[in-house]
N, C-alpha and C positions, 0 to 999 in steps of 0.2 A: 651766245657764248655764256656759260655758267660762270658766276663769280667764284673766285677762289677765296676761301676763308682761311686766313693765316692763323687766326685765333677766334674762338667762339665769343660773340658779343653776348651781353647780358639779355638783350631783347632782340628778337628776330622779327623782321617783317614777314608778311604772309609768303612772299616769294622765297625769302631765305629759309623760312621754316619748311617749306616744301622741298627745297634743295637739301637741307640738313637731314630730313627724314626720308629722302629719296622717294618722294611721292609727288602727286600732281597738286595743282592749286585747288582743284575740285575736291581732292581728298582732304586737304586742310579745311576747306569750307564745310565738308560733311562732318569732320571731327568737331568743328566749332558748333555746328547746328545741333549735334548730339550732346554737347556739353562736355566732351572729352578734352577739348582744348579751350581754355578761357582766355580771351584777349585782355590785354592790360593797356593802360595809358589813355590818352585822349581819343576822341572819335575821328580825328582827321586821318589817321593811319593805323591800321590794325597791327598790333605787335603781340608776340608771345614770349613768355619767359623760357629761358634755356632749360631750367629744371623741369618745367612742365613737358617740354618736348622730349627730354631725356627719360622722364617717367613713362611717357607714352611708349617710347621705343623699347624700354625695359619690359613693359607688359605685353608686348606682341608675342604671340605664340611661336614657338620654334618649329621649323619644318624638319621633318625626318626623311 
Protein backbone atom coordinates (compact mmCIF):
# COMPACT_ATOMS: atom_id res chain seq x y z
CA UNK A 1 0.00 0.00 0.00
CA UNK A 2 1.34 3.43 -0.93
CA UNK A 3 1.67 5.97 1.85
CA UNK A 4 -0.71 8.91 1.69
CA UNK A 5 1.03 12.27 1.87
CA UNK A 6 -1.18 14.79 3.66
CA UNK A 7 1.45 17.52 3.26
CA UNK A 8 4.80 17.50 1.54
CA UNK A 9 7.78 17.04 3.85
CA UNK A 10 10.93 19.12 3.36
CA UNK A 11 12.99 15.96 2.81
CA UNK A 12 11.88 12.83 1.00
CA UNK A 13 13.21 9.33 1.43
CA UNK A 14 14.10 7.44 -1.73
CA UNK A 15 10.76 5.62 -1.53
CA UNK A 16 8.72 8.78 -1.02
CA UNK A 17 10.63 10.55 -3.80
CA UNK A 18 9.67 7.76 -6.20
CA UNK A 19 6.04 7.95 -5.07
CA UNK A 20 6.03 11.77 -5.33
CA UNK A 21 7.42 11.68 -8.88
CA UNK A 22 5.30 8.66 -9.89
CA UNK A 23 8.35 6.66 -10.88
CA UNK A 24 10.23 3.58 -9.73
CA UNK A 25 13.01 3.27 -7.19
CA UNK A 26 15.30 2.37 -10.10
CA UNK A 27 14.37 5.67 -11.80
CA UNK A 28 15.35 7.54 -8.62
CA UNK A 29 18.64 5.63 -8.51
CA UNK A 30 19.30 6.45 -12.18
CA UNK A 31 18.57 10.16 -11.63
CA UNK A 32 20.93 10.13 -8.67
CA UNK A 33 23.67 8.36 -10.66
CA UNK A 34 23.34 10.97 -13.45
CA UNK A 35 23.60 13.79 -10.90
CA UNK A 36 20.08 15.01 -11.66
CA UNK A 37 18.99 14.41 -8.06
CA UNK A 38 21.52 15.08 -5.32
CA UNK A 39 20.87 13.42 -1.94
CA UNK A 40 21.29 15.40 1.27
CA UNK A 41 21.87 14.58 4.93
CA UNK A 42 23.79 11.77 6.55
CA UNK A 43 24.75 8.57 4.81
CA UNK A 44 22.42 6.34 6.85
CA UNK A 45 19.34 7.12 4.76
CA UNK A 46 19.23 8.81 1.36
CA UNK A 47 16.97 11.87 1.30
CA UNK A 48 16.10 14.42 -1.35
CA UNK A 49 14.92 18.03 -1.07
CA UNK A 50 11.36 18.74 -2.19
CA UNK A 51 12.51 21.70 -4.28
CA UNK A 52 14.93 19.44 -6.19
CA UNK A 53 12.14 16.95 -6.90
CA UNK A 54 9.83 19.78 -8.00
CA UNK A 55 12.56 21.21 -10.27
CA UNK A 56 13.05 17.81 -11.89
CA UNK A 57 9.30 17.41 -12.48
CA UNK A 58 9.03 20.93 -13.94
CA UNK A 59 11.81 20.18 -16.43
CA UNK A 60 10.21 17.00 -17.80
CA UNK A 61 9.14 17.34 -21.43
CA UNK A 62 5.42 17.62 -22.09
CA UNK A 63 3.76 14.93 -24.14
CA UNK A 64 1.61 15.91 -27.06
